[in-house]
ROKOL-439962 format. One record per residue (C-alpha): z, y, x; residue in one letter. Coordinates in pm, 1 decimal, always signed. Example, Ala and Ser with C-alpha at 12.3 -4.5 7.8 and 13.67 -1.06 7.14 Angstrom:
+----------+----------+----------+------+
|        w |        v |        u | code |
+----------+----------+----------+------+
|   +780.0 |   -450.0 |  +1230.0 |    a |
|   +714.0 |   -106.0 |  +1367.0 |    s |
+----------+----------+----------+------+
END
This chain:
+----------+----------+----------+------+
|        w |        v |        u | code |
+----------+----------+----------+------+
|    -78.5 | +22220.6 | +20331.6 |    x |
|   +208.0 | +22162.4 | +20578.6 |    x |
|   +567.1 | +22155.9 | +20457.6 |    x |
|   +801.8 | +22410.7 | +20617.8 |    x |
|  +1090.6 | +22164.0 | +20566.4 |    x |
|  +1035.3 | +21871.7 | +20802.4 |    x |
|  +1193.0 | +21657.2 | +21074.5 |    x |
|  +1077.9 | +21553.5 | +21419.3 |    x |
|  +1224.8 | +21206.4 | +21357.5 |    x |
|   +964.5 | +21148.9 | +21086.1 |    x |
|   +697.0 | +21167.2 | +21351.9 |    x |
|   +367.2 | +21345.3 | +21395.6 |    x |
|   +118.4 | +21437.4 | +21249.9 |    x |
|   +250.6 | +21599.2 | +20932.2 |    x |
|   +161.4 | +21576.3 | +20564.6 |    x |
|    -68.9 | +21275.0 | +20592.3 |    x |
|   -283.9 | +21433.0 | +20864.3 |    x |
|   -437.6 | +21182.3 | +21104.6 |    x |
|   -417.2 | +21196.2 | +21483.8 |    x |
|   -739.5 | +21327.1 | +21635.2 |    x |
|   -692.6 | +21253.8 | +22008.6 |    x |
|   -765.5 | +21615.7 | +22106.3 |    x |
|   -564.3 | +21736.9 | +22405.1 |    x |
|   -360.8 | +22059.6 | +22427.7 |    x |
|   -164.2 | +22218.9 | +22711.4 |    x |
|    +77.1 | +22500.7 | +22622.9 |    x |
|   +164.5 | +22793.8 | +22850.7 |    x |
|   +454.5 | +23034.0 | +22788.6 |    x |
|   +573.1 | +22739.9 | +22578.3 |    x |
|   +925.8 | +22863.4 | +22502.0 |    x |
|  +1092.2 | +22607.3 | +22270.8 |    x |
|   +760.2 | +22462.8 | +22159.8 |    x |
|   +681.4 | +22645.2 | +21836.3 |    x |
|   +308.8 | +22621.1 | +21895.0 |    x |
|   +338.3 | +22270.7 | +22043.5 |    x |
|   +498.3 | +22145.4 | +21723.3 |    x |
|   +222.7 | +22311.6 | +21522.2 |    x |
|    -53.6 | +22136.8 | +21713.9 |    x |
|   +124.2 | +21803.2 | +21683.9 |    x |
|   +173.2 | +21848.5 | +21309.9 |    x |
|   -203.6 | +21901.3 | +21284.3 |    x |
|   -278.8 | +21577.4 | +21472.3 |    x |
|   -336.7 | +21707.7 | +21825.3 |    x |
|   -179.2 | +21559.9 | +22139.3 |    x |
|    +18.0 | +21808.4 | +22347.9 |    x |
|     +5.5 | +21664.0 | +22698.9 |    x |
|   +235.7 | +21918.0 | +22856.4 |    x |
|   +368.4 | +22268.8 | +22886.8 |    x |
|   +458.2 | +22554.2 | +23118.6 |    x |
|   +734.2 | +22814.0 | +23107.2 |    x |
|   +932.2 | +23014.7 | +23360.6 |    x |
|  +1277.2 | +22966.5 | +23207.6 |    x |
|  +1500.2 | +22668.8 | +23304.1 |    x |
|  +1680.9 | +22690.4 | +22968.9 |    x |
|  +1349.8 | +22665.5 | +22786.1 |    x |
|  +1253.0 | +22372.1 | +23004.6 |    x |
|  +1566.4 | +22184.6 | +22897.3 |    x |
|  +1521.8 | +22250.4 | +22526.4 |    x |
|  +1147.2 | +22176.3 | +22538.5 |    x |
|  +1201.3 | +21844.3 | +22715.5 |    x |
|  +1481.3 | +21750.4 | +22474.5 |    x |
|  +1251.0 | +21793.7 | +22174.9 |    x |
|   +905.9 | +21706.5 | +22312.4 |    x |
|   +948.5 | +21471.5 | +22610.2 |    x |
|   +623.0 | +21598.6 | +22767.2 |    x |
|   +420.4 | +21400.2 | +23018.9 |    x |
|   +366.7 | +21716.8 | +23222.2 |    x |
|   +602.7 | +22012.9 | +23251.6 |    x |
|   +542.4 | +22289.5 | +23505.6 |    x |
|   +828.2 | +22538.0 | +23533.1 |    x |
|   +693.4 | +22836.8 | +23720.5 |    x |
|   +535.8 | +23178.7 | +23665.9 |    x |
|   +187.5 | +23144.5 | +23522.1 |    x |
|    +50.0 | +23308.5 | +23835.9 |    x |
|   +152.4 | +22999.8 | +24032.2 |    x |
|    -67.4 | +22782.4 | +23810.7 |    x |
|   -369.9 | +22980.7 | +23924.6 |    x |
|   -317.8 | +22900.3 | +24292.3 |    x |
|   -148.7 | +22559.0 | +24287.8 |    x |
|   -308.6 | +22215.7 | +24262.3 |    x |
|   -283.1 | +22100.0 | +23901.6 |    x |
|   -290.6 | +21753.8 | +23740.0 |    x |
|   -647.9 | +21641.3 | +23675.9 |    x |
|   -574.1 | +21605.4 | +23302.3 |    x |
|   -561.3 | +21984.4 | +23272.5 |    x |
|   -928.0 | +22015.0 | +23364.6 |    x |
|  -1038.4 | +21830.4 | +23052.6 |    x |
|   -852.3 | +22017.7 | +22779.5 |    x |
|   -966.4 | +22070.6 | +22424.2 |    x |
|   -725.6 | +22362.8 | +22383.3 |    x |
|   -533.0 | +22576.3 | +22629.6 |    x |
|   -260.2 | +22754.2 | +22436.1 |    x |
|    -56.4 | +23054.7 | +22542.2 |    x |
|   +166.4 | +23329.4 | +22403.6 |    x |
|   +230.0 | +23580.2 | +22685.1 |    x |
|   +562.4 | +23765.7 | +22638.7 |    x |
|   +485.8 | +24039.2 | +22390.0 |    x |
|   +778.8 | +24283.6 | +22390.3 |    x |
|   +579.0 | +24539.5 | +22588.2 |    x |
|   +329.6 | +24560.4 | +22298.8 |    x |
|   +579.4 | +24530.7 | +22014.9 |    x |
|   +581.6 | +24789.8 | +21739.7 |    x |
|   +962.1 | +24780.4 | +21757.7 |    x |
|   +974.6 | +24797.3 | +22138.5 |    x |
|   +916.5 | +25060.9 | +22404.2 |    x |
|   +538.6 | +25000.1 | +22405.8 |    x |
|   +363.5 | +25243.9 | +22644.3 |    x |
|   +687.5 | +25317.2 | +22832.8 |    x |
|   +705.0 | +24949.7 | +22940.4 |    x |
|   +342.2 | +24903.3 | +23042.2 |    x |
|   +272.6 | +24830.8 | +23408.2 |    x |
|   +644.3 | +24826.2 | +23491.2 |    x |
|   +823.3 | +24546.7 | +23673.6 |    x |
|  +1064.9 | +24438.2 | +23403.4 |    x |
|  +1343.7 | +24184.6 | +23380.2 |    x |
|  +1322.7 | +23989.8 | +23056.6 |    x |
|  +1541.6 | +23718.9 | +22911.6 |    x |
|  +1288.4 | +23436.2 | +22932.7 |    x |
|  +1395.4 | +23315.7 | +23277.1 |    x |
|  +1575.3 | +23628.3 | +23397.3 |    x |
|  +1277.8 | +23710.8 | +23620.5 |    x |
|  +1108.1 | +24039.8 | +23696.7 |    x |
|   +741.1 | +24048.4 | +23604.7 |    x |
|   +486.7 | +24303.8 | +23492.8 |    x |
|   +468.9 | +24185.6 | +23133.3 |    x |
|   +151.6 | +24373.1 | +23049.8 |    x |
|    -29.6 | +24182.2 | +23328.4 |    x |
|    +68.1 | +23831.0 | +23217.1 |    x |
|   -214.5 | +23814.6 | +22965.0 |    x |
|   -462.3 | +23869.9 | +23247.8 |    x |
|   -299.2 | +23593.6 | +23452.6 |    x |
|   -348.5 | +23366.0 | +23152.5 |    x |
|   -719.5 | +23457.3 | +23147.9 |    x |
|   -745.5 | +23358.0 | +23515.6 |    x |
|   -599.5 | +23020.2 | +23422.5 |    x |
|   -854.2 | +22986.0 | +23140.4 |    x |
|  -1126.1 | +23054.0 | +23398.1 |    x |
|   -981.9 | +22791.3 | +23631.2 |    x |
|   -942.4 | +22515.5 | +23371.1 |    x |
|  -1239.0 | +22597.3 | +23143.3 |    x |
|  -1093.2 | +22440.4 | +22825.1 |    x |
|  -1321.2 | +22402.6 | +22524.6 |    x |
|  -1095.4 | +22641.0 | +22328.8 |    x |
|   -839.4 | +22894.9 | +22450.6 |    x |
|   -588.7 | +23040.2 | +22204.5 |    x |
|   -341.8 | +23320.1 | +22267.1 |    x |
|    -97.2 | +23459.6 | +22014.9 |    x |
|    +65.5 | +23799.8 | +22029.5 |    x |
|   +219.9 | +24077.9 | +21823.0 |    x |
|    +43.2 | +24305.0 | +21576.2 |    x |
|   +103.9 | +24594.4 | +21814.4 |    x |
|   -177.9 | +24460.1 | +22033.0 |    x |
|   -432.2 | +24611.4 | +21793.4 |    x |
|   -249.8 | +24939.7 | +21731.3 |    x |
|   -256.8 | +25274.1 | +21908.8 |    x |
|   -317.1 | +25282.3 | +22282.5 |    x |
|   -272.0 | +24904.6 | +22304.0 |    x |
|   -624.2 | +24869.1 | +22165.2 |    x |
|   -757.4 | +24951.6 | +22511.1 |    x |
|   -561.9 | +24657.5 | +22657.5 |    x |
|   -699.0 | +24431.2 | +22388.4 |    x |
|  -1054.9 | +24544.8 | +22449.2 |    x |
|  -1011.8 | +24472.6 | +22820.7 |    x |
|   -872.3 | +24127.2 | +22743.6 |    x |
|  -1170.6 | +24045.3 | +22522.0 |    x |
|  -1415.7 | +24172.2 | +22786.5 |    x |
|  -1256.8 | +23961.1 | +23060.7 |    x |
|  -1270.9 | +23650.3 | +22840.1 |    x |
|  -1635.3 | +23717.3 | +22760.9 |    x |
|  -1709.6 | +23760.3 | +23131.4 |    x |
|  -1582.5 | +23407.3 | +23205.4 |    x |
|  -1799.1 | +23249.7 | +22936.6 |    x |
|  -1600.5 | +23265.9 | +22611.8 |    x |
|  -1679.4 | +23413.7 | +22272.3 |    x |
|  -1366.3 | +23572.6 | +22126.8 |    x |
|  -1249.9 | +23621.2 | +21770.1 |    x |
|   -939.2 | +23819.8 | +21679.5 |    x |
|   -744.0 | +23728.1 | +21368.4 |    x |
|   -447.4 | +23921.1 | +21227.6 |    x |
|   -259.9 | +23660.7 | +21023.7 |    x |
|    +60.4 | +23669.8 | +20819.9 |    x |
|   +267.9 | +23352.0 | +20818.4 |    x |
|   +389.9 | +23445.0 | +20468.3 |    x |
|    +43.2 | +23352.7 | +20339.6 |    x |
|    +34.7 | +23027.1 | +20534.1 |    x |
|   +317.3 | +22820.8 | +20387.1 |    x |
|   +594.0 | +22978.8 | +20598.8 |    x |
|   +885.2 | +23151.9 | +20419.2 |    x |
|   +874.8 | +23449.9 | +20655.0 |    x |
|   +654.2 | +23759.7 | +20677.6 |    x |
|   +540.0 | +23742.5 | +21038.6 |    x |
|   +216.3 | +23915.0 | +21134.8 |    x |
|    +56.8 | +23790.9 | +21455.1 |    x |
|   -271.4 | +23846.7 | +21633.6 |    x |
|   -455.4 | +23535.1 | +21750.2 |    x |
|   -721.4 | +23546.2 | +22020.5 |    x |
|   -931.5 | +23236.7 | +21948.1 |    x |
|  -1185.0 | +23183.0 | +22222.9 |    x |
|  -1461.1 | +22921.7 | +22218.6 |    x |
|  -1650.6 | +22827.3 | +22532.9 |    x |
|  -1997.0 | +22972.2 | +22486.9 |    x |
|  -2195.3 | +22674.4 | +22615.2 |    x |
|  -2056.0 | +22455.8 | +22335.5 |    x |
|  -2240.9 | +22660.2 | +22071.5 |    x |
|  -1959.6 | +22649.5 | +21815.7 |    x |
|  -2017.2 | +22865.2 | +21507.4 |    x |
|  -1776.8 | +23147.5 | +21428.9 |    x |
|  -1444.5 | +23026.4 | +21296.3 |    x |
|  -1353.3 | +23117.6 | +20938.7 |    x |
|   -984.4 | +23160.4 | +20862.4 |    x |
|   -848.3 | +23259.3 | +20523.5 |    x |
|   -504.7 | +23159.7 | +20398.8 |    x |
|   -359.8 | +23236.1 | +20058.5 |    x |
|    -75.8 | +22992.4 | +20003.1 |    x |
|   +193.5 | +23070.0 | +19748.3 |    x |
|   +471.3 | +23293.4 | +19881.8 |    x |
|   +802.9 | +23117.5 | +19942.8 |    x |
|  +1087.2 | +23352.7 | +19851.8 |    x |
|  +1430.9 | +23347.3 | +20012.0 |    x |
|  +1609.9 | +23204.5 | +19706.6 |    x |
|  +1389.9 | +22893.1 | +19726.4 |    x |
|  +1494.1 | +22840.4 | +20087.2 |    x |
|  +1862.4 | +22902.1 | +20009.8 |    x |
|  +1858.7 | +22611.9 | +19760.2 |    x |
|  +1771.5 | +22371.1 | +20040.3 |    x |
|  +2063.1 | +22446.0 | +20275.6 |    x |
|  +2432.2 | +22361.9 | +20272.0 |    x |
|  +2541.2 | +22677.4 | +20452.2 |    x |
|  +2342.7 | +22990.7 | +20357.1 |    x |
|  +2589.4 | +23243.2 | +20502.4 |    x |
|  +2623.2 | +23299.3 | +20877.6 |    x |
|  +2817.2 | +23530.2 | +21107.2 |    x |
|  +3026.5 | +23812.8 | +20963.0 |    x |
|  +2879.6 | +24152.6 | +21046.1 |    x |
|  +3069.9 | +24366.5 | +21292.9 |    x |
|  +3230.7 | +24684.6 | +21159.1 |    x |
|  +2940.2 | +24891.4 | +21297.1 |    x |
|  +2692.4 | +24690.3 | +21090.4 |    x |
|  +2906.3 | +24617.6 | +20784.4 |    x |
|  +2959.0 | +24991.9 | +20732.4 |    x |
|  +2587.1 | +25035.5 | +20671.1 |    x |
|  +2557.5 | +24710.0 | +20479.3 |    x |
|  +2803.1 | +24850.4 | +20222.8 |    x |
|  +2626.4 | +25187.2 | +20233.2 |    x |
|  +2308.6 | +25013.4 | +20117.9 |    x |
|  +2475.0 | +24935.6 | +19784.9 |    x |
|  +2232.8 | +24752.6 | +19556.0 |    x |
|  +1932.4 | +24842.2 | +19769.4 |    x |
|  +1753.3 | +24589.3 | +19986.3 |    x |
|  +1549.8 | +24656.5 | +20298.9 |    x |
|  +1612.3 | +24824.3 | +20632.6 |    x |
|  +1951.7 | +24977.5 | +20706.8 |    x |
|  +1750.9 | +25270.1 | +20844.3 |    x |
|  +1700.2 | +25382.0 | +20483.6 |    x |
|  +2067.4 | +25476.4 | +20465.2 |    x |
|  +2157.2 | +25567.7 | +20822.7 |    x |
|  +2121.5 | +25947.7 | +20871.6 |    x |
|  +1937.3 | +25896.6 | +21204.0 |    x |
|  +1737.8 | +25596.1 | +21088.0 |    x |
|  +1926.1 | +25364.2 | +21323.3 |    x |
|  +1965.5 | +24990.4 | +21257.4 |    x |
|  +1605.7 | +24990.2 | +21127.4 |    x |
|  +1550.4 | +24630.5 | +21242.0 |    x |
|  +1850.9 | +24511.2 | +21041.9 |    x |
|  +1765.4 | +24419.9 | +20685.7 |    x |
|  +1959.5 | +24350.8 | +20369.2 |    x |
|  +1745.9 | +24072.9 | +20227.9 |    x |
|  +1610.8 | +24047.5 | +19876.5 |    x |
|  +1646.1 | +23689.3 | +19743.9 |    x |
|  +1330.5 | +23730.1 | +19536.4 |    x |
|  +1106.7 | +23821.3 | +19829.2 |    x |
|   +984.4 | +23653.8 | +20146.3 |    x |
|  +1214.1 | +23750.7 | +20432.9 |    x |
|  +1109.0 | +23991.7 | +20706.6 |    x |
|  +1015.7 | +23879.5 | +21057.1 |    x |
|  +1294.9 | +23701.3 | +21241.4 |    x |
|  +1346.7 | +23908.9 | +21557.4 |    x |
|  +1501.3 | +23749.0 | +21863.8 |    x |
|  +1718.0 | +24041.8 | +21975.6 |    x |
|  +2086.0 | +24040.5 | +21882.3 |    x |
|  +2064.0 | +24393.5 | +21740.6 |    x |
|  +1816.2 | +24290.7 | +21470.2 |    x |
|  +1983.6 | +24107.1 | +21184.0 |    x |
|  +1875.3 | +23959.2 | +20851.9 |    x |
|  +2173.2 | +23986.9 | +20620.2 |    x |
|  +2276.3 | +23827.2 | +20293.6 |    x |
|  +2241.7 | +24039.4 | +19981.0 |    x |
|  +2584.1 | +23956.8 | +19835.2 |    x |
|  +2798.0 | +23924.1 | +20147.6 |    x |
|  +2826.9 | +24133.5 | +20468.7 |    x |
|  +2707.4 | +23839.6 | +20674.4 |    x |
|  +2393.4 | +23737.6 | +20855.8 |    x |
|  +2184.4 | +23459.6 | +20709.7 |    x |
|  +2284.6 | +23122.7 | +20851.9 |    x |
|  +2099.0 | +22941.3 | +21126.6 |    x |
|  +2002.5 | +22677.9 | +20869.8 |    x |
|  +1822.9 | +22939.4 | +20663.6 |    x |
|  +1656.9 | +23097.3 | +20967.2 |    x |
|  +1539.3 | +22756.6 | +21087.9 |    x |
|  +1362.0 | +22684.4 | +20760.0 |    x |
|  +1220.1 | +23035.6 | +20743.5 |    x |
|  +1077.7 | +22981.4 | +21091.4 |    x |
|   +942.0 | +22638.4 | +20984.5 |    x |
|  +1143.6 | +22479.1 | +21266.0 |    x |
|  +1233.3 | +22113.3 | +21208.2 |    x |
|  +1577.3 | +22059.6 | +21061.4 |    x |
|  +1663.9 | +21812.9 | +21339.8 |    x |
|  +1555.2 | +22039.5 | +21627.2 |    x |
|  +1791.9 | +22022.4 | +21927.0 |    x |
|  +1873.3 | +22382.3 | +22023.6 |    x |
|  +2119.4 | +22268.0 | +22293.2 |    x |
|  +2306.4 | +22578.0 | +22415.3 |    x |
|  +2046.5 | +22830.2 | +22296.8 |    x |
|  +2106.8 | +23062.4 | +22001.8 |    x |
|  +1881.3 | +22930.1 | +21720.7 |    x |
|  +1799.9 | +23281.1 | +21601.4 |    x |
|  +1685.7 | +23382.2 | +21949.5 |    x |
|  +1464.9 | +23077.2 | +21989.9 |    x |
|  +1312.9 | +23101.7 | +21640.8 |    x |
|  +1254.6 | +23474.3 | +21685.6 |    x |
|  +1075.8 | +23408.6 | +22016.0 |    x |
|   +848.2 | +23146.0 | +21861.5 |    x |
|   +532.4 | +23140.9 | +21658.6 |    x |
|   +618.1 | +22936.3 | +21344.5 |    x |
|   +500.6 | +22573.9 | +21387.9 |    x |
|   +346.0 | +22559.1 | +21040.1 |    x |
|   +148.0 | +22876.6 | +21112.9 |    x |
|     -8.0 | +22711.3 | +21417.9 |    x |
|    -60.5 | +22384.0 | +21230.6 |    x |
|   -267.5 | +22565.4 | +20968.2 |    x |
|   -489.0 | +22725.8 | +21233.4 |    x |
|   -519.0 | +22407.1 | +21439.2 |    x |
|   -623.4 | +22209.2 | +21132.8 |    x |
|   -905.7 | +22453.5 | +21061.6 |    x |
|  -1019.7 | +22441.5 | +21423.7 |    x |
|  -1036.8 | +22064.0 | +21403.6 |    x |
|  -1223.2 | +22063.2 | +21071.3 |    x |
|  -1470.0 | +22339.7 | +21155.7 |    x |
|  -1539.0 | +22264.4 | +21522.0 |    x |
|  -1434.9 | +21919.2 | +21636.2 |    x |
|  -1463.0 | +21702.1 | +21327.2 |    x |
|  -1815.0 | +21831.6 | +21259.5 |    x |
|  -1910.4 | +21862.5 | +21626.1 |    x |
+----------+----------+----------+------+
END
């Protein structure tokens, strides 16, 4: 429904969607992946929060928000907030998810005070979700939506997820969990994410129904749309294993004797690309050349606008940190149609 190739300069909403006057505030906003999604779907994003001064700069450059609160989310719980935040239709948030990532340290990182790149601050990452719930309790939005990695519903992380759901229920919200793949939602990237979609119980909304089956967009289709498909040359350490892959596509771990470089992938032009990962060690490489895919390609595969101002941030890092805007737009549109338009 929403086109993954788009420009901010063309304005919001996207694809003929009409503005609906529903208000959203975004926490853990990063570069505004979810904010752009809501705006594409016709919502008004009145402001955002993040801890990182670099993210504040890039968010303001692309969104010009009325309200921006740069601080840890815990501060929002105790501080006096603008009155507009107490009348929200949606409170959005994507707590940093590396501690739950399938590719990360998972249990070894839980409950530890950890320094992470978003703001260079030490926080207990596994507790940030619970801080977000306290903010939901304080603001009592009609809808609260949190996005996180697939690892949240795997292994021992299930206990965290069950606790999160229980705490949301205790403050008056009915919670639905959806595991969605952006590759089925009009985004040329396979990115599985868990969405906690919480409706305030006293509003008596029916259960949300989400089912997406859009045509897959393979890498070769994206390549046709860019001027520069080839990015950085791989270092000798990576190019060695790129050549070792030969005609095969997929993870370099297939060839490496110890399974190393498993997050680096030799892409297949006839398939949807794998998840764009923010870390520098994870690379999506061209199939014919020992190079990474270009930032132009990654931007389209992340459904980021082609005129997005990255400023001094690495586009791959920002796109890898973000939920794809079109993915959020698809969900937001269904929320509007099923709950607000008929409400």
